[in-house]
C-alpha positions in Angstrom: 120.2 -53.5 131.4 119.8 -54.3 127.7 116.1 -55.1 126.9 114.6 -58.4 126.0 112.3 -58.8 123.1 109.0 -60.8 122.9 108.2 -61.9 119.3 104.4 -62.4 119.1 102.1 -63.7 116.3 98.6 -63.5 117.8 96.3 -61.4 115.5 93.5 -60.9 118.1 94.2 -57.9 120.3 92.7 -59.3 123.6 94.8 -62.5 123.7 97.8 -60.7 122.3 97.7 -58.1 125.1 97.0 -60.8 127.7 100.0 -62.8 126.5 102.2 -59.7 126.8 100.9 -59.1 130.3 101.7 -62.7 131.3 105.2 -62.5 130.0 105.7 -59.2 131.9 104.5 -60.7 135.1 106.4 -64.0 134.6 109.7 -62.3 133.9 109.3 -59.4 136.3 110.3 -57.1 133.5 108.8 -53.7 132.7 107.4 -52.7 129.3 110.7 -50.7 128.8 112.7 -53.9 129.3 110.5 -56.3 127.4 109.8 -54.9 123.9 106.9 -56.6 122.1 107.0 -57.1 118.3 103.8 -58.3 116.8 104.9 -60.1 113.7 101.4 -60.8 112.4 101.0 -57.0 112.0 104.1 -56.3 110.0 107.6 -57.4 109.0 110.2 -58.1 111.7 112.3 -55.0 112.2 116.1 -55.5 112.2 117.2 -56.8 115.5 120.7 -56.0 116.7 121.5 -58.9 119.0 124.4 -57.0 120.6 121.8 -54.5 121.9 119.6 -57.2 123.5 119.7 -59.4 126.5 117.6 -62.2 125.0 114.6 -63.1 122.9 111.2 -64.7 123.9 108.7 -66.1 121.5 105.0 -66.5 122.5 102.4 -68.9 121.1 100.3 -68.4 118.1 98.0 -69.7 115.4 100.6 -71.0 112.9 101.4 -74.6 112.4 104.8 -75.4 111.0 103.6 -78.8 109.7 100.8 -77.4 107.5 101.4 -77.8 103.7 103.1 -74.7 102.2 100.2 -74.0 99.8 97.8 -73.8 102.8 99.9 -71.3 104.7 98.8 -67.7 104.5 101.1 -65.0 103.1 101.6 -63.7 106.6 102.6 -67.1 107.9 105.0 -67.6 105.1 106.6 -64.2 105.8 106.9 -64.9 109.5 108.4 -68.3 109.0 111.0 -66.8 106.6 111.8 -64.1 109.1 112.2 -66.6 111.9 114.5 -68.8 109.7 116.8 -65.9 109.0 116.8 -64.8 112.7 117.5 -68.3 113.9 120.4 -68.6 111.5 122.1 -65.8 113.6 120.7 -66.9 117.0 121.9 -70.5 116.7 125.2 -69.5 115.2 125.9 -67.1 118.1 124.2 -69.3 120.7 122.2 -66.2 121.6 119.7 -66.5 124.5 116.4 -67.5 123.1 113.3 -69.0 124.7 110.4 -70.0 122.5 107.1 -71.0 124.2 104.8 -73.3 122.2 105.3 -71.7 118.7 109.0 -71.7 119.7 109.0 -75.5 119.2 107.8 -75.0 115.7 110.2 -72.3 114.8 113.4 -73.7 116.4 112.4 -77.3 115.6 111.8 -76.6 111.9 115.0 -74.6 111.7 117.0 -77.5 113.2 115.3 -80.2 111.0 113.0 -81.8 113.6 110.1 -83.9 112.4 107.0 -81.9 113.3 103.5 -83.3 112.7 100.2 -83.9 114.5 101.1 -87.2 116.1 101.5 -85.8 119.5 99.1 -82.9 119.7 97.5 -82.3 123.1 94.1 -80.9 124.0 94.0 -77.9 126.3 94.7 -78.9 129.8 97.4 -79.7 132.3 100.2 -82.0 131.2 102.4 -83.9 133.6 105.9 -82.8 132.7 109.0 -84.9 133.6 112.5 -83.6 133.3 115.1 -85.7 131.6 118.5 -86.2 133.2 119.8 -83.3 131.0 116.8 -81.3 132.1 117.6 -81.8 135.8 121.1 -80.6 135.2 120.2 -77.6 133.0 120.8 -74.3 134.7 117.5 -72.8 133.3 115.5 -75.5 135.1 117.4 -75.3 138.4 115.0 -75.4 141.3 112.2 -77.1 139.5 111.0 -80.5 140.7 111.6 -83.5 138.4 107.8 -83.7 137.9 105.4 -80.8 137.6 102.3 -79.7 135.9 102.1 -77.2 133.0 99.5 -75.8 130.7 99.4 -77.2 127.1 97.1 -77.0 124.1 98.6 -77.6 120.6 97.7 -79.3 117.3 101.2 -80.2 116.3 104.4 -81.3 118.1 107.9 -82.6 117.5 107.8 -86.3 116.7 111.6 -86.7 116.3 114.3 -84.3 117.5 117.5 -83.8 115.4 120.6 -85.3 116.9 122.1 -81.9 117.8 119.2 -81.0 120.1 119.1 -82.0 123.8 115.8 -83.3 125.2 115.0 -81.6 128.5 111.4 -82.6 129.3 108.7 -84.9 128.2 105.1 -85.8 129.1 103.2 -89.1 128.7 101.3 -87.9 125.6 104.0 -85.7 124.1 107.7 -86.9 124.1 109.2 -83.5 123.4 108.0 -80.9 125.8 111.3 -78.9 126.0 114.6 -79.0 124.3 117.8 -77.0 124.0 120.1 -76.3 121.0 123.7 -75.3 122.0 123.9 -73.8 125.4 121.4 -70.9 125.3 118.7 -71.6 122.7 115.5 -73.2 124.3 112.0 -74.1 123.2 109.1 -75.4 125.2 105.9 -77.1 124.0 104.1 -76.1 127.2 103.3 -72.5 128.1 105.6 -71.3 131.0 103.9 -67.9 130.9 100.4 -69.0 131.7 98.6 -69.0 135.0 95.0 -70.2 135.6 93.4 -66.9 134.8 95.5 -66.5 131.7 94.6 -69.9 130.2 90.9 -69.4 131.0 91.0 -66.1 129.2 92.7 -67.8 126.3 90.2 -70.6 126.1 87.4 -68.1 125.8 89.3 -66.1 123.2 90.0 -69.1 121.0 86.7 -70.9 121.2 85.8 -71.9 117.7 89.4 -72.1 116.5 89.5 -75.9 116.4 91.2 -76.6 119.8 88.0 -78.1 121.2 84.5 -78.7 119.9 81.7 -76.2 120.6 80.1 -78.5 123.2 83.5 -79.1 125.0 83.9 -75.6 126.6 82.9 -76.8 130.1 85.1 -79.9 129.9 88.0 -77.8 128.7 87.7 -75.3 131.6 87.5 -78.2 134.0 90.7 -79.7 132.5 92.8 -76.7 133.2 91.5 -76.6 136.8 92.6 -80.3 137.3 95.6 -79.3 139.5 97.4 -76.1 140.5 100.1 -75.0 138.0 102.8 -72.8 139.5 106.3 -74.0 138.8 106.7 -73.3 135.0 106.8 -69.5 135.5 110.1 -69.9 137.3 111.7 -70.7 133.9 110.9 -67.1 132.7 112.4 -65.5 135.8 115.4 -67.7 135.7 116.0 -66.9 132.0 116.0 -63.2 132.8 118.2 -63.6 135.8 120.7 -65.7 133.8 120.9 -63.5 130.7 120.2 -59.9 131.7 123.2 -57.8 130.9 
């Protein structure tokens, strides 16, 4: 089997390693078959798409909607590298699944309106599939309504006309979309389980996702209901595109 790649941007080693572990568990892949590239640590190496089965993108600290002058040099480089990569990915309709930061990368590339109108605090969002979502092969087997972990400062306010809306939540109208047949992005985190999001909450305390006195409430929010279905998306992606 040709390997998959996980493009990551988390600068802190503990949450970065935890994210990789979660993607390994969720996909069922081994480290040999899921190659991690930490973009915050250095330039994106050349990717030969013909030698890969697909690409995953994890979450991260960058906000696509931030003013250019406030973006770090690392963020500017990463965004430029993603733009060039997505030129090829979208043109070839190459298998791609971006989680959370994937919305910012694919959305920005396609001309979506991204701002802080529909940011969501860390917690469990009630996701509802659209009619297109219910018919999409990547979401086969999922119920129409399910819970998923979220936590983001920005979101897509308006999708471009060539993107297909697959899922929404009451507080965030674009939770998942597709471009072409094989390029996907989710606002929610399909890789996370309860232990994973609790570890991430502790790792990012003080990063502006919640106030210092809201730690207990944030932990309670992610325990609101069991979250199990979203991980199926990762396994289905691998089953569908492994070659």
